VOZA-962563 format. One record per residue (C-alpha): residue number from 1; x, y, z. Coordinates in steps of 0.001 Angstrom, whole numbers, plus 500000, padded with zeros to 6 digits. Example, Ala and Ser with C-alpha at 12.3 -4.5 7.8 and 13.67 -1.06 7.14 Angstrom:
    n      xx      yy      zz
    1  512300  495500  507800
    2  513670  498940  507140
end
This chain:
    n      xx      yy      zz
    1  794243  254674  014127
    2  796066  256603  016825
    3  794183  259760  015878
    4  790840  257929  016166
    5  791798  256604  019575
    6  792825  260093  020734
    7  789550  261605  019528
    8  787545  258830  021213
    9  789436  259353  024452
   10  788811  263109  024454
   11  785094  262643  023687
   12  784764  260032  026437
   13  786504  262331  028921
   14  784224  265232  028012
   15  781105  263049  028281
   16  782244  261787  031686
   17  782888  265319  032895
   18  779530  266451  031505
   19  777750  263557  033243
   20  779571  264319  036508
   21  778693  268017  036309
   22  775113  267796  035105
   23  773886  264591  036709
   24  776055  263502  039647
   25  776879  266980  041013
   26  774076  268905  039383
   27  772093  269484  042549
   28  775231  270598  044393
   29  776102  273187  041753
   30  772487  274310  041654
   31  772589  274946  045401
   32  775861  276845  045022
   33  774321  278873  042246
   34  771255  279651  044342
   35  773464  280602  047291
   36  775295  283046  045058
   37  772035  284445  043643
   38  769950  284658  046815
   39  770631  286442  050081
   40  768580  285664  053200
   41  766955  288416  055234
   42  766522  286876  058660
   43  763064  286557  060192
   44  763715  286176  063931
   45  761868  283369  065637
   46  759372  284410  068317
   47  760886  283622  071712
   48  759018  281150  073872
   49  756391  282492  076247
   50  757208  282502  079956
   51  754310  281771  082331
   52  754066  282019  086103
   53  752869  279174  088330
   54  749239  280129  087680
   55  749521  280431  083902
   56  749809  284224  083826
   57  752149  285622  081162
   58  755492  286889  082465
   59  757158  287387  079072
   60  755810  287036  075556
   61  756467  288058  071965
   62  754177  290553  070265
   63  754083  291418  066572
   64  756806  293760  065369
   65  758195  294528  061945
   66  761313  295731  060185
   67  760854  298054  057218
   68  763581  298076  054560
   69  764146  299734  051210
   70  765529  298107  048084
   71  768665  299751  046613
   72  768121  302724  044362
   73  769509  306119  043509
   74  770058  308608  046299
   75  767192  310716  044953
   76  764729  307806  044951
   77  765756  306705  048450
   78  765433  310230  049849
   79  762051  310730  048206
   80  760793  307424  049589
   81  762012  308233  053094
   82  760258  311592  053001
   83  757063  309861  051870
   84  757422  307385  054777
   85  757777  310157  057371
   86  754107  310472  058358
   87  753618  306717  058506
   88  756717  305756  060537
   89  757201  308960  062526
   90  760633  309641  061031
   91  762301  312893  062061
   92  764428  314872  059628
   93  767498  313827  061646
   94  766505  310176  061157
   95  766363  310636  057407
   96  769784  312291  057344
   97  771309  309364  059265
   98  769644  306833  056968
   99  770963  308617  053899
  100  774471  308553  055391
  101  774089  304806  055984
  102  772880  304290  052415
  103  775840  306265  051022
  104  778247  303820  052642
  105  776377  300754  051337
  106  774478  301813  048205
  107  773839  298255  046953
  108  772435  296837  050219
  109  768977  296891  051700
  110  768443  300012  053801
  111  766925  299206  057195
  112  764558  302092  057957
  113  763260  300738  061252
  114  763230  297452  063140
  115  760372  298480  065407
  116  757361  299243  063225
  117  753962  298482  064722
  118  751231  296367  063177
  119  749089  299438  062472
  120  751998  301207  060756
  121  752703  298205  058545
  122  749015  297735  057767
  123  748815  301361  056628
  124  751856  300901  054392
  125  750480  297698  052895
  126  747307  299571  051931
  127  749580  301886  049944
  128  751816  299179  048521
  129  751627  300619  044994
  130  753142  303863  046293
  131  756087  301985  047803
  132  757151  299293  045312
  133  760687  299251  046731
  134  759536  298464  050282
  135  760345  295196  052065
  136  758557  294352  055333
  137  759925  291534  057491
  138  758517  290168  060745
  139  760494  291200  063841
  140  758710  289811  066923
  141  759133  292139  069894
  142  759602  290976  073491
  143  757038  292286  075949
  144  756887  292047  079735
  145  753390  292810  081093
  146  754630  293353  084660
  147  757329  295801  083568
  148  759653  297013  086322
  149  758254  294527  088838
  150  760221  291721  087170
  151  763229  293598  085755
  152  766041  291867  087651
  153  764507  288413  087554
  154  763505  288291  083890
  155  766433  290252  082445
  156  766129  291550  078878
  157  767022  290784  075258
  158  769380  292691  072966
  159  771572  292094  069913
  160  774425  289651  070379
  161  777821  291325  070648
  162  780955  290452  068694
  163  782545  289176  071901
  164  779601  286881  072609
  165  779710  285481  069088
  166  783141  284052  069937
  167  781870  282160  072985
  168  781643  278359  072514
  169  777947  278081  073402
  170  776901  280593  070751
  171  779307  279197  068169
  172  777912  275722  068688
  173  774386  277057  068233
  174  775549  278801  065002
  175  774392  282228  066128
  176  775100  285035  063655
  177  775633  288782  063980
  178  772311  290582  064333
  179  770692  287857  066428
  180  768806  288937  069539
  181  769611  287002  072686
  182  768868  287012  076388
  183  771375  289318  078055
  184  770457  288865  081715
  185  768115  287075  084101
  186  765906  284212  082977
  187  766115  285378  079363
  188  769825  284597  079467
  189  769592  281516  081680
  190  767186  279738  079319
  191  768331  281310  076040
  192  768662  278052  074128
  193  765188  276881  075126
  194  763466  280194  074491
  195  765247  281250  071297
  196  763733  279015  068588
  197  765000  278771  064997
  198  765101  281819  062725
  199  763431  281893  059317
  200  764250  284041  056285
  201  762914  286077  053364
  202  765147  286016  050292
  203  766341  288791  048012
  204  768088  288285  044694
  205  771556  289707  044075
  206  773668  290019  040937
  207  777263  288883  040436
  208  778521  292028  042195
  209  776298  291432  045246
  210  773848  294200  044396
  211  770272  293547  045508
  212  768122  293475  042391
  213  764829  291974  043554
  214  762959  289973  046156
  215  761316  286588  046125
  216  757632  286207  046877
  217  756635  285770  050557
  218  755495  282215  049798
  219  759128  281284  049158
  220  760206  282393  052615
  221  761532  279992  055242
  222  759201  280152  058214
  223  760744  280594  061677
  224  760167  278064  064451
  225  759116  279572  067764
  226  761080  278873  070933
  227  759842  276635  073728
  228  757512  277940  076408
  229  758536  277622  080052
  230  756564  277758  083287
  231  757905  279350  086451
  232  757344  278742  090133
  233  756882  282517  090425
  234  753587  284031  091572
  235  753369  287110  089341
  236  750650  288715  091458
  237  752896  288415  094510
  238  755841  289832  092559
  239  753767  292828  091494
  240  752610  293297  095074
  241  756216  293326  096311
  242  756961  296056  093777
  243  753974  298093  094910
  244  754760  298039  098652
  245  758535  298543  098687
  246  759317  301944  100238
  247  759916  304543  097562
  248  763393  306010  097682
  249  764805  303032  099616
  250  767036  300184  098413
  251  766646  296523  099263
  252  765086  293212  098323
  253  762302  290745  099068
  254  762463  286988  098453
  255  759685  284469  099076
  256  759756  280669  098720
  257  757648  277593  099347
  258  759177  275922  102440
  259  761395  272902  101750
  260  760704  272780  097989
  261  763025  275450  096578
  262  760158  277020  094599
  263  760698  280769  094386
  264  757431  282681  094714
  265  758855  286196  094485
  266  762313  287625  093842
  267  762303  291407  093932
  268  765086  293977  094064
  269  764672  297727  094480
  270  765376  300069  092761
  271  764560  298277  089575
  272  764260  298957  085834
  273  761648  298323  083163
  274  762942  295625  080762
  275  760502  296889  078114
  276  762668  299996  077808
  277  765671  297842  076876
  278  763936  295868  074122
  279  765014  296694  070547
  280  768127  298494  071647
  281  769096  300674  074569
  282  769485  304396  074073
  283  772896  305719  075165
  284  771161  308125  077540
  285  769208  305373  079305
  286  772211  303044  079519
  287  774382  305809  080963
  288  771661  306700  083458
  289  771288  303105  084643
  290  775036  302612  085028
  291  775858  305907  086721
  292  772933  306013  089144
  293  774399  305824  092660
  294  771499  303594  093721
  295  772677  300931  091229
  296  769313  299951  089715
  297  770921  297172  087630
  298  772144  295338  090755
  299  769936  292407  091697
  300  770109  292809  095461
  301  768126  289597  096008
  302  770886  287406  094550
  303  773964  289646  094449
  304  773468  292014  097380
  305  775765  290940  100240
  306  774819  292072  103746
  307  775705  291111  107287
  308  772655  289038  108364
  309  772589  290571  111834
  310  770307  288934  114352
  311  768601  286745  111737
  312  771758  284604  112010
  313  771154  283987  115720
  314  768855  281144  114709
  315  771775  279366  113021
  316  773806  279800  116208
  317  770866  278406  118205
  318  770526  275373  115900
  319  774206  274556  116182
  320  774157  274939  119971
  321  771130  272654  120354
  322  772399  269962  117996
  323  775865  269965  119566
  324  774335  269582  123006
  325  775888  272830  124225
  326  772465  274090  125333
  327  768899  272868  125751
  328  765780  274964  125183
  329  765670  275604  128930
  330  769275  276737  129251
  331  769879  280111  130896
  332  773273  281681  130559
  333  775583  282237  133567
  334  775454  285966  133037
  335  772036  287557  132744
  336  771836  290444  130291
  337  772479  293812  131936
  338  773082  295668  128685
  339  776402  294099  127718
  340  779225  291808  128796
  341  783012  291618  128911
  342  785063  288749  127543
  343  788753  288406  126691
  344  789410  292109  127115
  345  786419  293208  125029
  346  783129  294723  126154
  347  780213  294039  123792
  348  776813  295663  124141
  349  773277  294401  123811
  350  770881  296489  121756
  351  768819  297113  124899
  352  770846  299364  127185
  353  769073  298322  130378
  354  769405  294636  129488
  355  767008  291695  129302
  356  767908  289848  132479
  357  768068  286037  132626
  358  766461  284290  129637
  359  765986  280813  128222
  360  766477  280168  124495
  361  762950  281005  123302
  362  762966  284275  125241
  363  766434  285121  123936
  364  765145  284709  120372
  365  761952  286625  121188
  366  763840  289622  122553
  367  766913  289189  120282
  368  769261  289330  123270
  369  772861  289767  122142
  370  774334  288804  125517
  371  772669  285379  125429
  372  774142  284638  121989
  373  777550  286082  122871
  374  777813  283422  125555
  375  776470  280678  123301
  376  779087  281617  120690
  377  781829  281473  123333
  378  780655  278034  124468
  379  780653  276743  120886
  380  784044  278267  120068
  381  785110  279886  116817
  382  786299  276659  115182
  383  783031  274819  115760
  384  780779  277742  114841
  385  782822  278381  111667
  386  782779  274744  110614
  387  779038  274319  111180
  388  778152  277620  109521
  389  780196  276624  106496
  390  778421  273261  106385
  391  775077  275038  106421
  392  776077  276830  103219
  393  776806  280355  104418
  394  779995  280567  102348
  395  778602  279452  098987
  396  775875  280218  096472
  397  772444  278629  096639
  398  772571  277413  093030
  399  769489  279282  091805
  400  768812  279055  088072
  401  769878  282602  087291
  402  773133  283613  085543
  403  774421  285802  088380
  404  774546  285012  092086
  405  777116  286088  094647
  406  778355  283672  097270
  407  778228  284589  100911
  408  781195  285441  103109
  409  781770  283203  106110
  410  784960  281987  107793
  411  785808  278313  107412
  412  788042  278413  110519
  413  790860  280320  112180
  414  793181  279725  109239
  415  790649  281525  107025
  416  791238  284727  109033
  417  794983  284448  108585
  418  794692  283963  104825
  419  792038  286641  104368
  420  793185  289325  106780
  421  796695  288331  107757
  422  795949  288067  111479
  423  794885  285416  113960
  424  791401  285931  115412
  425  791165  286741  119112
  426  788970  284620  121408
  427  786305  287361  121404
  428  785921  287229  117604
  429  783320  284485  117977
  430  780985  286934  119714
  431  780517  288972  116527
  432  780078  285884  114387
  433  777413  284458  116705
  434  775123  287470  116226
  435  775555  287785  112463
  436  778294  290410  112335
  437  782019  290312  111578
  438  783109  288513  108392
  439  779594  287169  107881
  440  777683  288521  104874
  441  774799  286849  103039
  442  772344  287453  100226
  443  768610  287753  100918
  444  768187  284613  098793
  445  770544  282605  101031
  446  768712  283697  104175
  447  765356  282810  102618
  448  766617  279335  101762
  449  767854  278868  105329
  450  764495  279922  106761
  451  762739  277730  104199
  452  764575  274746  105677
  453  763608  275887  109187
  454  759973  276100  108148
  455  759867  272642  106621
  456  761574  269380  107369
  457  765060  270758  107863
  458  766110  270581  104207
  459  765827  273017  101320
  460  766709  272253  097682
  461  768435  274854  095547
  462  766052  277743  094943
  463  764659  277549  091424
  464  762406  279629  089223
  465  761506  277075  086583
  466  759032  274303  087335
  467  760628  270846  087575
  468  764130  272312  087552
  469  766741  269639  086900
  470  769224  271445  089163
  471  766918  271811  092174
  472  768881  269304  094252
  473  772305  270469  093114
  474  773114  272503  096225
  475  770547  271285  098713
  476  770805  272729  102200
  477  770376  270052  104852
  478  770372  271447  108375
  479  770829  267909  109771
  480  768835  268754  112851
  481  766324  266806  114876
  482  762646  267571  115090
  483  762947  268727  118731
  484  765615  271240  117654
  485  763356  272659  114939
  486  760473  272866  117404
  487  762604  274709  119965
  488  763800  277301  117456
  489  760320  277770  116032
  490  758998  278438  119521
  491  761335  281412  119808
  492  760365  282607  116330
  493  756680  282343  117213
  494  757224  284634  120178
  495  758909  287277  118011
  496  755484  288250  116608
  497  753646  287891  119925
  498  753302  290503  122722
  499  756777  291558  123836
  500  758453  290257  120682
  501  760538  292500  118460
  502  758103  292167  115532
  503  754818  292034  117450
  504  753455  295059  115585
  505  753791  293140  112313
  506  751701  290181  113430
  507  748839  289186  111129
  508  745133  288942  111839
  509  744401  285698  109995
  510  747771  283919  109771
  511  750565  282930  112128
  512  753839  284699  111324
  513  757129  283328  112687
  514  760303  285287  112256
  515  763413  287088  113357
  516  764289  290742  113041
  517  767822  291879  112360
  518  769887  295050  112487
  519  772894  294833  110229
  520  775814  297173  110790
  521  777547  298406  107654
  522  780653  300410  106903
  523  778819  302858  104623
  524  776798  304459  107409
  525  777450  303362  110999
  526  774515  305425  112266
  527  771975  303847  109915
  528  772235  300031  109862
  529  770391  297847  107373
  530  767053  296403  108476
  531  766291  292663  108165
  532  763379  290363  108741
  533  763258  286687  107821
  534  760633  284135  108708
  535  757699  282075  107524
  536  753930  281989  107866
  537  750875  279816  107400
  538  747509  278914  108881
  539  747547  278707  112670
  540  748296  275205  114030
  541  749361  274007  110571
  542  752633  273802  108669
  543  754029  277066  107250
  544  753300  277678  103569
  545  755616  280561  102718
  546  759157  281557  103765
  547  760159  285172  103222
  548  763082  287521  103815
  549  763193  291289  103407
  550  766032  293758  103727
  551  765879  297555  103587
  552  769241  299264  103247
  553  769781  301889  105968
  554  766312  301015  107274
  555  767767  301092  110831
  556  765264  298752  112522
  557  764117  295368  111278
  558  760947  295696  113343
  559  759752  298886  111647
  560  761303  298748  108157
  561  761621  295098  107091
  562  759120  293114  109199
  563  756034  294903  107818
  564  757157  294158  104248
  565  757636  290456  104951
  566  754334  290307  106836
  567  752440  291891  103957
  568  754013  289502  101453
  569  753000  286486  103559
  570  749506  287893  104095
  571  748950  288560  100393
  572  750119  285110  099318
  573  748164  283202  101966
  574  744995  285207  101367
  575  745206  284488  097661
  576  745971  280819  098177
  577  743082  280305  100585
  578  740541  282438  098771
  579  740541  285579  100919
  580  740715  289116  099612
  581  743722  291184  100660
  582  743096  294688  101976
  583  746469  296410  101447
  584  745682  298995  104129
  585  744877  296548  106922
  586  747411  293764  107277
  587  749849  294143  110156
  588  748736  294798  113708
  589  750425  298194  113640
  590  748378  299266  110626
  591  745160  297909  112115
  592  745823  299958  115237
  593  747009  302955  113283
  594  750404  303167  114966
  595  753970  302982  113694
  596  755944  299978  114998
  597  759080  300754  116969
end
C-alpha cells in the first residue's frame, strides 16, 4: 500500500511538472528558446524629417544599406570579398582589414560596409545567386540638402559612445551600442522625437553562438520612423547668409521675427558640412576640424562671446529714459570735443574732432561716446549694472539648442571684487555704458534684445522649432514705455539716414533701423570686431525682421557688419512681400558703387 502511494505521488508530481512546463510556462520557454536561437540584426529607424517654416527640407533620411557576409572559411570570405570589389569599390587595403576583423570573430557576421548605395545593392541583388552568403540590411542615411549653410544649427549624427550609453536619458530609452544619435545642434536637442524605433532582421545561431542561417525578410521586425518637426527657420535666408559672409573672415549672423522669438536664420562662419560627418568621421577630417585655428566647430552665433561695443548704447539709453535721468531732448553738460576726463581718467570718442552738443537721437545717430560716458556717470555703476542684469545680459537666452554660452555682465560692485579682486573706480561705468569692459554678449543675445526693441518691448526665448514649449521660459521684458521705445527708435532710424554711421547700408525699398558697433578685443587691439544690430520692415509700418551681424577683426561696423545685416533684411522682406532680390544691388553703397566708410 505504501509503495502504491509512493508511485502515485511520484507520477502526480511528474504530471504537475509536465503540465507546468508544457502548458503554463510553455510560451515563456518557447520565447527563451527563440531568444537563444535567433540573433537580431538591427534595422535603424529612419529619423524624422526636419522642415523649415515654408515646408522646405532641412534634414531627411535617404536610402542606405549595410552589406554583411555570413560566417564561412577564410578562403570563402576572401573570395567573396574579392568578387564584391567592383560592386562596392573595395580597395585591397579594405579587404585586408576586413579579413583581420573576420579572424578575430570567425563565427559572427562580417560587416563589409554600412554605406552601400541603392544602385550598388540593386546590382548585387541581380546577382544574388553568385552571393548566397550575403545579407543586406537597410541603413537609412541622414542627408542635409543645404550642407555647410546649416552645419552649426543642425548638428550631425554619429554612433553613440560608451560614455553616452551610461547617461540616464539614453539608458531610460534603452539605447544599445551601435545606435546612431544626434551629436550636436537640433539633431541632439530633439533626439528622442526624431529617433524612432529600430527594427530588426534575424539570423539563426547554434548553441555555441555561431551564425548558421538567416530568416526570410518577411519575418523581420519593421522599424518605426521618427517624428517630423517643423522649424521657424527660413532655409532660403540661411543659405543666403552663407553665400554673402566674407570669405576668410569669422563671425555670425542671426535673424528673428520681432517679439515672437522665431529664429529665421542662425549662421556661424567658418562652418562645416554635416554631410561629411554622417556614417562616421574620418580621423583626418576630425583632426582638421579640431586643430583649425579658425575653430570651424564653434557656433559663434550662440557660443561666441564678444564685447557688444556701441550696440549696447541703446540699452544705456533705455535705462536712462526709463529712470528719468534723461529725456529725448537732453543735451549733456559737456559737448563732445573728442573725449572727456572724469575721476582721473581721460576717455576718447571715436571721432577725434568731436561731435559737439547732441540730443539723444543725434547721439545714437553719430554713436557719440562722450554723450554715453556722461549718461553712464549719471546712472552710476550700481544702477546700470542692476538694470543690465535685469535685461538679461548676464544669462543665456534659452534657445532650444544644446549649447549656448551666457553673457558676461557685472551684477554690481561686489561682482568686481569677487571676479577680479578689486573695487571698481568711479570711471568704470564709462566703459560699461558704451559696451566695453566686463560686458560680453553672444550675437543671439543682441538679436533678442533688438527683437524686443523692434516689437512691443518683450521677446520670448529664441526658438527654432514651431510652437516651442520653452519659448516663454526666459522671456526678455524691457519694461519700458511706448514713448521710450519711440525715442530710441528715432535714433536708430537716423543711423541709416544721411550723416548716420550706417547710411551707406540703407535699403532702397525698406526702412532699416540699427546701430553699428566697434568692439575692442584683447587678441588684436588694432583690429576690433565689427557689429551691426537692428531691424527692418516696410516704411511707416512695424518692423518684420530683427538681425545682428558680427565680423571678427572687421574693424568697422559700418563697412563690415552693416552691409551683411542690410542684405539679410532685404532678402527676407523681398521674399516675404513678393519681390525679387538682386544680390548685387541692395545697399546704397552698392547701388552707388562705393565702399562704405
